ROFILO-981490 format. One record per atom (N, C-alpha, C, O): x, y, z; atom name; residue in three letters. Coordinates in Angstrom, 1 decimal, padded with zeros to 4 digits. Layout:
ROFILO-981490
        u        v        w   atomo   residuo
        X        Y        Z      CA       Ala
...
END
This chain:
ROFILO-981490
        u        v        w   atomo   residuo
    143.8    167.4   -029.5       N       Met
    143.6    165.9   -029.8      CA       Met
    142.4    165.7   -030.6       C       Met
    141.4    166.4   -030.5       O       Met
    142.4    164.8   -031.6       N       Asn
    141.3    164.5   -032.4      CA       Asn
    140.5    163.4   -031.8       C       Asn
    140.6    162.2   -032.0       O       Asn
    139.5    163.9   -031.0       N       His
    138.7    162.9   -030.2      CA       His
    137.8    162.1   -031.2       C       His
    137.5    161.0   -030.9       O       His
    137.3    162.7   -032.2       N       Ala
    136.4    162.0   -033.1      CA       Ala
    137.0    160.8   -033.7       C       Ala
    136.4    159.7   -033.7       O       Ala
    138.2    160.9   -034.2       N       Ala
    138.9    159.8   -034.9      CA       Ala
    139.3    158.7   -033.9       C       Ala
    139.1    157.5   -034.1       O       Ala
    139.9    159.1   -032.8       N       Ser
    140.5    158.2   -031.8      CA       Ser
    139.5    157.6   -030.8       C       Ser
    139.8    156.6   -030.2       O       Ser
    138.4    158.3   -030.7       N       His
    137.4    157.8   -029.6      CA       His
    136.0    157.6   -030.2       C       His
    135.0    157.7   -029.4       O       His
    135.8    157.4   -031.5       N       Ala
    134.5    157.3   -032.1      CA       Ala
    133.6    156.3   -031.4       C       Ala
    132.4    156.6   -031.1       O       Ala
    134.1    155.1   -031.1       N       Thr
    133.3    154.1   -030.5      CA       Thr
    132.9    154.5   -029.0       C       Thr
    131.8    154.3   -028.6       O       Thr
    133.9    155.0   -028.3       N       Ile
    133.6    155.4   -026.9      CA       Ile
    132.5    156.5   -026.9       C       Ile
    131.6    156.5   -026.1       O       Ile
    132.6    157.5   -027.8       N       Ile
    131.7    158.6   -027.9      CA       Ile
    130.3    158.0   -028.2       C       Ile
    129.3    158.4   -027.6       O       Ile
    130.2    157.1   -029.2       N       Ala
    128.9    156.6   -029.6      CA       Ala
    128.3    155.7   -028.5       C       Ala
    127.1    155.8   -028.2       O       Ala
    129.1    154.9   -027.8       N       Asp
    128.6    154.1   -026.7      CA       Asp
    128.1    155.0   -025.5       C       Asp
    127.0    154.8   -025.0       O       Asp
    128.8    156.1   -025.2       N       Arg
    128.4    157.0   -024.1      CA       Arg
    127.1    157.7   -024.6       C       Arg
    126.2    157.9   -023.7       O       Arg
    127.0    158.1   -025.8       N       Tyr
    125.8    158.7   -026.3      CA       Tyr
    124.6    157.8   -026.2       C       Tyr
    123.5    158.2   -025.7       O       Tyr
    124.7    156.6   -026.7       N       Leu
    123.6    155.6   -026.6      CA       Leu
    123.2    155.3   -025.1       C       Leu
    122.1    155.1   -024.8       O       Leu
    124.2    155.3   -024.3       N       Ala
    124.0    155.0   -022.8      CA       Ala
    123.1    156.1   -022.3       C       Ala
    122.2    155.9   -021.4       O       Ala
    123.3    157.4   -022.7       N       Val
    122.4    158.5   -022.3      CA       Val
    121.0    158.2   -022.7       C       Val
    120.1    158.4   -021.9       O       Val
    120.8    157.8   -023.9       N       Trp
    119.4    157.6   -024.4      CA       Trp
    118.8    156.4   -023.7       C       Trp
    117.5    156.3   -023.6       O       Trp
    119.6    155.5   -023.2       N       Asn
    119.0    154.3   -022.5      CA       Asn
    118.9    154.5   -021.0       C       Asn
    118.2    153.7   -020.3       O       Asn
    119.4    155.5   -020.5       N       Glu
    119.4    155.8   -019.0      CA       Glu
    117.9    156.2   -018.6       C       Glu
    117.4    157.2   -019.0       O       Glu
    117.3    155.4   -017.7       N       Arg
    115.9    155.6   -017.3      CA       Arg
    115.8    156.5   -016.0       C       Arg
    114.8    157.1   -015.8       O       Arg
    116.9    156.5   -015.2       N       Asp
    116.9    157.3   -014.0      CA       Asp
    117.1    158.8   -014.4       C       Asp
    118.1    159.1   -015.0       O       Asp
    116.1    159.6   -014.1       N       Asp
    116.2    161.0   -014.5      CA       Asp
    117.4    161.8   -014.0       C       Asp
    118.1    162.5   -014.8       O       Asp
    117.8    161.6   -012.8       N       Ile
    119.0    162.3   -012.2      CA       Ile
    120.3    161.8   -012.9       C       Ile
    121.1    162.6   -013.2       O       Ile
    120.4    160.5   -013.0       N       Thr
    121.6    159.9   -013.6      CA       Thr
    121.7    160.3   -015.1       C       Thr
    122.8    160.7   -015.6       O       Thr
    120.6    160.3   -015.8       N       Arg
    120.5    160.7   -017.2      CA       Arg
    121.0    162.1   -017.4       C       Arg
    121.8    162.4   -018.2       O       Arg
    120.4    163.0   -016.6       N       Arg
    120.8    164.4   -016.7      CA       Arg
    122.3    164.7   -016.4       C       Arg
    122.9    165.5   -017.1       O       Arg
    122.8    163.9   -015.4       N       Ala
    124.3    164.1   -015.1      CA       Ala
    125.1    163.6   -016.3       C       Ala
    126.1    164.2   -016.6       O       Ala
    124.7    162.5   -016.9       N       Arg
    125.4    161.9   -018.0      CA       Arg
    125.3    162.9   -019.2       C       Arg
    126.3    163.1   -020.0       O       Arg
    124.2    163.5   -019.4       N       Ile
    124.1    164.5   -020.5      CA       Ile
    125.0    165.7   -020.2       C       Ile
    125.7    166.1   -021.2       O       Ile
    125.1    166.1   -019.0       N       Ala
    125.9    167.3   -018.7      CA       Ala
    127.4    166.9   -018.9       C       Ala
    128.2    167.8   -019.2       O       Ala
    127.8    165.7   -018.7       N       Gln
    129.1    165.2   -018.9      CA       Gln
    129.5    165.1   -020.4       C       Gln
    130.6    165.4   -020.8       O       Gln
    128.5    164.6   -021.2       N       Leu
    128.8    164.3   -022.6      CA       Leu
    128.6    165.5   -023.5       C       Leu
    129.3    165.6   -024.5       O       Leu
    127.6    166.3   -023.3       N       Phe
    127.2    167.4   -024.2      CA       Phe
    127.8    168.7   -023.6       C       Phe
    127.8    168.9   -022.4       O       Phe
    128.2    169.6   -024.6       N       Ala
    128.6    170.9   -024.2      CA       Ala
    127.3    171.7   -023.8       C       Ala
    126.2    171.3   -024.2       O       Ala
    127.5    172.7   -023.0       N       Ala
    126.4    173.4   -022.4      CA       Ala
    125.3    173.9   -023.5       C       Ala
    124.1    173.8   -023.2       O       Ala
    125.7    174.4   -024.6       N       Gly
    124.8    174.9   -025.6      CA       Gly
    124.6    173.9   -026.7       C       Gly
    124.2    174.3   -027.8       O       Gly
    124.8    172.6   -026.5       N       Ala
    124.7    171.6   -027.6      CA       Ala
    123.3    171.6   -028.2       C       Ala
    122.3    172.0   -027.5       O       Ala
    123.2    171.1   -029.4       N       Thr
    121.9    171.0   -030.0      CA       Thr
    121.8    169.5   -030.6       C       Thr
    122.7    168.9   -030.9       O       Thr
    120.5    169.1   -030.6       N       Tyr
    120.2    167.8   -031.2      CA       Tyr
    119.0    168.0   -032.1       C       Tyr
    118.0    168.8   -031.8       O       Tyr
    119.0    167.4   -033.3       N       Ala
    117.8    167.5   -034.2      CA       Ala
    117.7    166.2   -035.1       C       Ala
    118.7    165.8   -035.6       O       Ala
    116.5    165.7   -035.2       N       Asp
    116.2    164.6   -036.1      CA       Asp
    114.9    165.0   -036.8       C       Asp
    114.3    166.0   -036.4       O       Asp
    114.4    164.1   -037.7       N       Pro
    113.1    164.5   -038.3      CA       Pro
    111.9    164.7   -037.4       C       Pro
    111.0    165.3   -037.8       O       Pro
    112.0    164.2   -036.2       N       Met
    110.8    164.2   -035.3      CA       Met
    111.0    165.1   -034.1       C       Met
    110.0    165.4   -033.4       O       Met
    112.2    165.4   -033.7       N       Met
    112.4    166.2   -032.4      CA       Met
    113.6    167.0   -032.5       C       Met
    114.5    166.8   -033.3       O       Met
    113.7    168.0   -031.6       N       Arg
    114.8    168.9   -031.4      CA       Arg
    115.0    169.1   -029.9       C       Arg
    114.1    169.1   -029.1       O       Arg
    116.3    169.4   -029.6       N       Gly
    116.6    169.8   -028.2      CA       Gly
    117.8    170.7   -028.2       C       Gly
    118.7    170.5   -029.0       O       Gly
    117.8    171.7   -027.3       N       Thr
    118.9    172.6   -027.2      CA       Thr
    119.3    172.7   -025.7       C       Thr
    118.5    172.8   -024.8       O       Thr
    120.6    172.6   -025.5       N       Gly
    121.1    172.7   -024.1      CA       Gly
    120.8    171.4   -023.3       C       Gly
    120.1    170.5   -023.8       O       Gly
    121.4    171.3   -022.1       N       Ile
    121.2    170.2   -021.3      CA       Ile
    119.8    169.9   -021.0       C       Ile
    119.3    168.7   -021.1       O       Ile
    119.0    170.9   -020.6       N       Glu
    117.6    170.7   -020.2      CA       Glu
    116.8    170.3   -021.4       C       Glu
    116.0    169.4   -021.3       O       Glu
    117.0    170.9   -022.6       N       Gly
    116.2    170.6   -023.8      CA       Gly
    116.5    169.2   -024.3       C       Gly
    115.6    168.5   -024.7       O       Gly
    117.8    168.8   -024.2       N       Ile
    118.1    167.4   -024.7      CA       Ile
    117.6    166.4   -023.7       C       Ile
    117.1    165.4   -024.1       O       Ile
    117.6    166.7   -022.4       N       Asp
    117.1    165.8   -021.4      CA       Asp
    115.6    165.6   -021.6       C       Asp
    115.1    164.5   -021.6       O       Asp
    114.9    166.7   -021.8       N       Ser
    113.4    166.6   -022.0      CA       Ser
    113.1    165.8   -023.2       C       Ser
    112.1    165.0   -023.2       O       Ser
    113.8    166.0   -024.3       N       Met
    113.6    165.3   -025.5      CA       Met
    113.8    163.8   -025.3       C       Met
    113.0    163.0   -025.8       O       Met
    114.9    163.4   -024.7       N       Ile
    115.2    162.0   -024.4      CA       Ile
    114.1    161.4   -023.5       C       Ile
    113.7    160.3   -023.8       O       Ile
    113.7    162.1   -022.5       N       Ala
    112.6    161.6   -021.6      CA       Ala
    111.4    161.3   -022.4       C       Ala
    110.7    160.3   -022.2       O       Ala
    111.0    162.2   -023.3       N       Ala
    109.8    162.1   -024.1      CA       Ala
    109.9    160.9   -025.0       C       Ala
    109.0    160.1   -025.2       O       Ala
    111.1    160.6   -025.6       N       Ala
    111.3    159.5   -026.5      CA       Ala
    111.2    158.2   -025.6       C       Ala
    110.6    157.2   -026.1       O       Ala
    111.7    158.2   -024.4       N       Gln
    111.6    157.0   -023.6      CA       Gln
    110.1    156.7   -023.2       C       Gln
    109.7    155.6   -023.2       O       Gln
    109.3    157.8   -023.0       N       Arg
    107.9    157.5   -022.7      CA       Arg
    107.2    157.0   -023.9       C       Arg
    106.2    156.2   -023.8       O       Arg
    107.6    157.4   -025.1       N       Gln
    107.0    156.9   -026.3      CA       Gln
    107.3    155.4   -026.6       C       Gln
    106.6    154.7   -027.2       O       Gln
    108.5    155.0   -026.2       N       Phe
    109.0    153.6   -026.4      CA       Phe
    109.4    152.9   -025.1       C       Phe
    110.6    152.6   -025.0       O       Phe
    108.5    152.7   -024.2       N       Pro
    108.9    152.1   -022.9      CA       Pro
    109.3    150.6   -023.2       C       Pro
    108.8    150.0   -024.1       O       Pro
    110.3    150.2   -022.5       N       Gly
    110.8    148.8   -022.6      CA       Gly
    111.6    148.6   -023.9       C       Gly
    111.8    147.4   -024.3       O       Gly
    112.1    149.6   -024.5       N       His
    113.0    149.5   -025.6      CA       His
    114.4    150.1   -025.3       C       His
    114.5    151.0   -024.4       O       His
    115.4    149.7   -026.0       N       Arg
    116.8    150.1   -025.8      CA       Arg
    117.4    150.4   -027.2       C       Arg
    117.2    149.7   -028.2       O       Arg
    118.3    151.4   -027.1       N       Phe
    119.1    151.7   -028.3      CA       Phe
    120.4    150.8   -028.2       C       Phe
    120.9    150.6   -027.2       O       Phe
    120.9    150.4   -029.4       N       Ala
    122.1    149.6   -029.5      CA       Ala
    122.9    150.1   -030.7       C       Ala
    122.3    150.4   -031.7       O       Ala
    124.2    150.0   -030.6       N       Leu
    125.1    150.4   -031.6      CA       Leu
    124.9    149.4   -032.8       C       Leu
    124.8    148.2   -032.5       O       Leu
    124.9    149.8   -034.0       N       His
    124.8    148.9   -035.2      CA       His
    126.0    149.2   -036.0       C       His
    126.1    150.3   -036.6       O       His
    126.9    148.2   -036.1       N       Gly
    128.1    148.4   -036.9      CA       Gly
    129.2    149.1   -036.1       C       Gly
    129.1    149.2   -034.9       O       Gly
    130.2    149.7   -036.8       N       Thr
    131.3    150.3   -036.2      CA       Thr
    131.3    151.8   -036.5       C       Thr
    131.3    152.2   -037.6       O       Thr
    131.3    152.6   -035.4       N       Pro
    131.4    154.1   -035.6      CA       Pro
    132.7    154.5   -036.3       C       Pro
    133.7    153.8   -036.1       O       Pro
    132.7    155.6   -037.0       N       Asp
    133.9    156.1   -037.5      CA       Asp
    133.9    157.6   -037.2       C       Asp
    132.9    158.3   -037.0       O       Asp
    135.1    158.2   -037.3       N       Gly
    135.3    159.6   -037.1      CA       Gly
    136.5    160.2   -037.8       C       Gly
    137.4    159.4   -038.1       O       Gly
    136.4    161.4   -038.0       N       His
    137.5    162.2   -038.6      CA       His
    137.4    163.6   -038.2       C       His
    136.3    164.1   -038.0       O       His
    138.5    164.3   -038.0       N       Asn
    138.5    165.7   -037.6      CA       Asn
    137.6    165.8   -036.4       C       Asn
    137.9    165.3   -035.3       O       Asn
    136.5    166.6   -036.4       N       Asp
    135.7    166.8   -035.3      CA       Asp
    134.3    166.1   -035.4       C       Asp
    133.3    166.6   -034.8       O       Asp
    134.2    165.1   -036.3       N       Val
    132.9    164.4   -036.6      CA       Val
    132.9    162.9   -036.3       C       Val
    133.9    162.3   -036.6       O       Val
    131.9    162.5   -035.7       N       Val
    131.7    161.0   -035.4      CA       Val
    130.4    160.6   -036.1       C       Val
    129.4    161.3   -036.0       O       Val
    130.4    159.5   -036.8       N       Arg
    129.2    159.0   -037.5      CA       Arg
    129.0    157.5   -037.0       C       Arg
    129.9    156.7   -036.9       O       Arg
    127.7    157.2   -036.7       N       Phe
    127.4    155.9   -036.2      CA       Phe
    126.0    155.5   -036.5       C       Phe
    125.1    156.4   -036.7       O       Phe
    125.7    154.2   -036.5       N       Ala
    124.3    153.8   -036.7      CA       Ala
    123.8    153.1   -035.4       C       Ala
    124.6    152.6   -034.6       O       Ala
    122.5    153.0   -035.3       N       Trp
    121.9    152.4   -034.1      CA       Trp
    120.6    151.7   -034.5       C       Trp
    120.0    151.9   -035.5       O       Trp
    120.1    150.9   -033.5       N       Thr
    118.8    150.3   -033.6      CA       Thr
    118.1    150.5   -032.3       C       Thr
    118.7    150.7   -031.3       O       Thr
    116.8    150.5   -032.4       N       Leu
    115.9    150.6   -031.2      CA       Leu
    115.0    149.4   -031.2       C       Leu
    114.2    149.2   -032.1       O       Leu
    115.2    148.6   -030.2       N       Ala
    114.5    147.3   -030.1      CA       Ala
    114.0    147.0   -028.7       C       Ala
    114.4    147.7   -027.8       O       Ala
    113.0    146.1   -028.6       N       Pro
    112.5    145.8   -027.2      CA       Pro
    113.7    145.2   -026.4       C       Pro
    114.6    144.7   -026.9       O       Pro
    113.6    145.4   -025.0       N       Asp
    114.6    144.9   -024.1      CA       Asp
    114.8    143.4   -024.3       C       Asp
    115.9    142.9   -024.2       O       Asp
    113.7    142.7   -024.5       N       Gly
    113.8    141.2   -024.6      CA       Gly
    113.9    140.9   -026.1       C       Gly
    114.3    141.7   -026.9       O       Gly
    113.4    139.7   -026.4       N       Pro
    113.4    139.3   -027.8      CA       Pro
    112.5    140.2   -028.6       C       Pro
    111.5    140.7   -028.1       O       Pro
    112.8    140.4   -029.9       N       Gly
    112.0    141.2   -030.8      CA       Gly
    112.9    141.9   -031.8       C       Gly
    114.0    142.3   -031.5       O       Gly
    112.3    142.2   -032.9       N       Ala
    113.0    142.9   -034.0      CA       Ala
    113.0    144.4   -033.6       C       Ala
    112.2    144.9   -032.9       O       Ala
    114.0    145.1   -034.2       N       Pro
    114.0    146.6   -034.0      CA       Pro
    112.8    147.2   -034.5       C       Pro
    112.2    146.8   -035.6       O       Pro
    112.4    148.3   -033.8       N       Val
    111.2    149.1   -034.3      CA       Val
    111.7    150.3   -035.1       C       Val
    110.9    151.0   -035.8       O       Val
    113.0    150.6   -035.0       N       Ala
    113.6    151.7   -035.7      CA       Ala
    115.1    151.5   -035.9       C       Ala
    115.7    150.8   -035.1       O       Ala
    115.6    152.0   -037.0       N       Lys
    117.0    152.1   -037.2      CA       Lys
    117.4    153.5   -037.7       C       Lys
    116.6    154.1   -038.4       O       Lys
    118.6    153.9   -037.3       N       Gly
    119.0    155.2   -037.7      CA       Gly
    120.5    155.4   -037.7       C       Gly
    121.2    154.5   -037.4       O       Gly
    120.8    156.6   -038.0       N       Ser
    122.3    157.0   -038.0      CA       Ser
    122.4    158.4   -037.5       C       Ser
    121.5    159.2   -037.8       O       Ser
    123.4    158.7   -036.8       N       Asp
    123.6    160.0   -036.3      CA       Asp
    125.0    160.5   -036.7       C       Asp
    126.0    159.7   -036.8       O       Asp
    125.1    161.8   -036.8       N       Val
    126.4    162.5   -037.0      CA       Val
    126.5    163.5   -035.9       C       Val
    125.7    164.3   -035.7       O       Val
    127.7    163.4   -035.2       N       Ala
    127.9    164.2   -034.0      CA       Ala
    129.2    165.0   -034.2       C       Ala
    130.2    164.5   -034.7       O       Ala
    129.1    166.3   -033.9       N       Tyr
    130.3    167.2   -033.9      CA       Tyr
    130.8    167.3   -032.5       C       Tyr
    130.0    167.6   -031.6       O       Tyr
    132.1    167.1   -032.4       N       Val
    132.7    167.0   -031.1      CA       Val
    133.7    168.1   -030.9       C       Val
    134.4    168.5   -031.8       O       Val
    133.8    168.7   -029.6       N       Asp
    134.8    169.7   -029.3      CA       Asp
    136.1    169.1   -029.0       C       Asp
    136.3    167.9   -029.0       O       Asp
    137.1    169.9   -028.7       N       Ala
    138.5    169.5   -028.5      CA       Ala
    138.6    168.6   -027.2       C       Ala
    139.6    167.9   -027.0       O       Ala
    137.5    168.6   -026.3       N       His
    137.5    167.8   -025.1      CA       His
    136.7    166.6   -025.2       C       His
    136.5    165.8   -024.3       O       His
    136.1    166.3   -026.4       N       Gly
    135.3    165.1   -026.7      CA       Gly
    133.9    165.3   -026.3       C       Gly
    133.1    164.3   -026.3       O       Gly
    133.4    166.5   -026.0       N       Arg
    132.0    166.8   -025.7      CA       Arg
    131.2    167.1   -027.0       C       Arg
    131.8    167.7   -027.9       O       Arg
    130.0    166.6   -027.0       N       Leu
    129.2    166.8   -028.2      CA       Leu
    128.7    168.3   -028.3       C       Leu
    128.1    168.8   -027.3       O       Leu
    128.9    168.9   -029.5       N       Leu
    128.4    170.2   -029.7      CA       Leu
    127.1    170.2   -030.5       C       Leu
    126.2    171.0   -030.2       O       Leu
    127.0    169.3   -031.4       N       Lys
    125.8    169.2   -032.3      CA       Lys
    125.6    167.8   -032.7       C       Lys
    126.6    167.1   -033.2       O       Lys
    124.4    167.3   -032.7       N       Val
    124.1    165.9   -033.2      CA       Val
    122.9    166.1   -034.2       C       Val
    121.9    166.7   -033.9       O       Val
    123.1    165.5   -035.3       N       Thr
    122.0    165.4   -036.3      CA       Thr
    121.7    163.9   -036.5       C       Thr
    122.5    163.1   -036.9       O       Thr
    120.4    163.6   -036.3       N       Gly
    120.0    162.2   -036.4      CA       Gly
    119.1    162.0   -037.7       C       Gly
    118.4    162.9   -038.2       O       Gly
    119.2    160.8   -038.2       N       Phe
    118.5    160.4   -039.4      CA       Phe
    117.8    159.1   -039.1       C       Phe
    118.4    158.2   -038.5       O       Phe
    116.5    158.9   -039.5       N       Leu
    115.8    157.7   -039.4      CA       Leu
    116.0    156.9   -040.7       C       Leu
    115.5    157.4   -041.7       O       Leu
    116.6    155.8   -040.6       N       Asp
    116.8    154.9   -041.8      CA       Asp
    115.7    154.0   -042.0       C       Asp
    115.4    153.6   -043.2       O       Asp
    115.0    153.6   -041.0       N       Ala
    113.8    152.7   -041.0      CA       Ala
    113.0    152.8   -039.8       C       Ala
    113.6    152.9   -038.7       O       Ala
    111.7    152.9   -039.9       N       Ala
    110.9    153.0   -038.7      CA       Ala
    109.6    152.2   -038.9       C       Ala
    108.8    152.1   -038.0       O       Ala
END
């Protein structure tokens, strides 16, 4: 099944929910469900490998931006085994985004993320 094309929005929503999850135990469980065991993440400022590495990286980002949340920007799209989507990072309450970016995710046959490459479009 082509998960990237048929489930691009679901995959992007689940991915951003992981980045927004503040409870350590829940976040790690969601990462384990969404990412393949040896998955990798890389953007211009950070990298993570495997469930523990990705969890540590997300926890560090949350400490750097307390009180902020990621939100989907626009409509994700996908083809073959690739999903592409854009996001914003903004305060929980009113306020302009402090960052905008886009990510490209490679998905396995079961819809789990194998590799995510992130880009900062504005910071």
